[in-house]
SEKENU-647639 format. One line per field, with one value per residue (C-alpha): residue number from 1; residue in one letter; x, y, z. Coordinates in steps of 0.5 Angstrom, whole numbers, plus 500, padded with zeros to 3 digits. Example, Ala and Ser with C-alpha at 12.3 -4.5 7.8 and 13.67 -1.06 7.14 Angstrom:
BEGIN
num (1, 2)
residuo (a, s)
x (525, 527)
y (491, 498)
z (516, 514)
***
This chain:
BEGIN
num (1, 2, 3, 4, 5, 6, 7, 8, 9, 10, 11, 12, 13, 14, 15, 16, 17, 18, 19, 20, 21, 22, 23, 24, 25, 26, 27, 28, 29, 30, 31, 32, 33, 34, 35, 36, 37, 38, 39, 40, 41, 42, 43, 44, 45, 46, 47, 48, 49, 50, 51, 52, 53, 54, 55, 56, 57, 58, 59, 60, 61, 62, 63, 64, 65, 66, 67, 68, 69, 70, 71, 72, 73, 74, 75, 76, 77, 78, 79, 80, 81, 82, 83, 84, 85, 86, 87, 88, 89, 90, 91, 92, 93, 94, 95, 96, 97, 98, 99, 100, 101, 102, 103, 104, 105, 106, 107, 108, 109, 110, 111, 112, 113, 114, 115, 116, 117, 118)
residuo (m, e, a, t, r, f, l, f, g, r, t, m, k, m, q, r, i, f, m, s, s, l, s, e, v, f, g, l, g, r, h, s, a, r, l, l, c, d, r, f, g, v, s, p, q, a, r, l, q, n, v, p, d, v, k, l, a, e, m, e, r, y, m, n, r, n, l, l, v, d, k, n, l, k, r, a, i, s, t, k, i, t, d, k, i, g, h, g, s, f, g, g, q, r, l, a, d, g, l, p, a, h, g, q, r, t, h, s, n, a, r, t, v, k, k, k, r, a)
x (757, 754, 759, 757, 760, 759, 756, 752, 752, 750, 752, 749, 750, 754, 748, 742, 739, 742, 736, 733, 740, 739, 732, 734, 737, 733, 730, 731, 725, 723, 723, 730, 734, 730, 732, 740, 741, 739, 743, 749, 748, 747, 742, 738, 737, 744, 747, 751, 757, 756, 756, 763, 767, 768, 760, 759, 764, 761, 754, 756, 759, 753, 749, 753, 753, 746, 741, 740, 739, 741, 744, 742, 735, 734, 738, 733, 728, 728, 732, 725, 721, 725, 724, 716, 717, 721, 717, 711, 707, 701, 704, 710, 704, 701, 708, 709, 703, 705, 699, 699, 700, 697, 690, 690, 684, 685, 678, 679, 686, 694, 694, 701, 702, 698, 702, 704, 712, 716)
y (395, 395, 391, 383, 378, 371, 369, 363, 359, 366, 372, 378, 385, 389, 394, 390, 391, 385, 381, 380, 378, 373, 371, 369, 363, 357, 355, 361, 366, 373, 369, 366, 371, 376, 370, 369, 378, 377, 371, 374, 382, 385, 390, 387, 393, 394, 394, 388, 392, 395, 387, 386, 380, 375, 376, 374, 367, 367, 366, 362, 357, 357, 355, 349, 346, 347, 349, 345, 350, 351, 345, 341, 342, 340, 334, 331, 334, 330, 324, 325, 325, 318, 315, 315, 312, 307, 305, 305, 309, 312, 319, 315, 314, 320, 324, 318, 319, 327, 328, 332, 328, 331, 332, 336, 337, 336, 338, 345, 346, 343, 345, 346, 340, 336, 339, 336, 334, 336)
z (831, 837, 843, 845, 849, 849, 855, 858, 852, 847, 845, 848, 848, 852, 852, 854, 862, 865, 867, 860, 858, 863, 861, 854, 856, 854, 861, 866, 865, 868, 876, 875, 872, 879, 883, 879, 881, 888, 890, 887, 888, 882, 880, 876, 872, 871, 864, 862, 861, 868, 872, 874, 870, 877, 878, 871, 873, 879, 877, 870, 875, 879, 874, 870, 878, 880, 874, 868, 862, 855, 852, 858, 859, 852, 852, 859, 855, 849, 853, 857, 851, 847, 854, 854, 847, 848, 855, 850, 855, 853, 852, 849, 843, 843, 842, 837, 833, 833, 838, 844, 850, 856, 854, 850, 847, 838, 834, 835, 838, 838, 831, 832, 834, 829, 823, 818, 818, 811)
***
């Protein structure tokens, strides 16, 4: 069985490259992960098992204070959507109807938004 660790709100494999593990966190892409690695002096190519616990705790503290990631980001997105729907704006009406809200084409595109809801 592979060694894992609970970090940044998810279970991560210790053998993975640190930057790719970071980019799995919802709201962090490759660019943000590289910026975090540079900021805390961790090599992006280092394995998660080789990163000191002190650096990981410092990075997690920084992310919780300064970045919207994971559950907080999902909550903020859903709050914005419900606010748009509640205000009755055009975008909110489109979201409530299950249609794209940012001017995308619906005749031959936007299948993911227009799918029937079960």
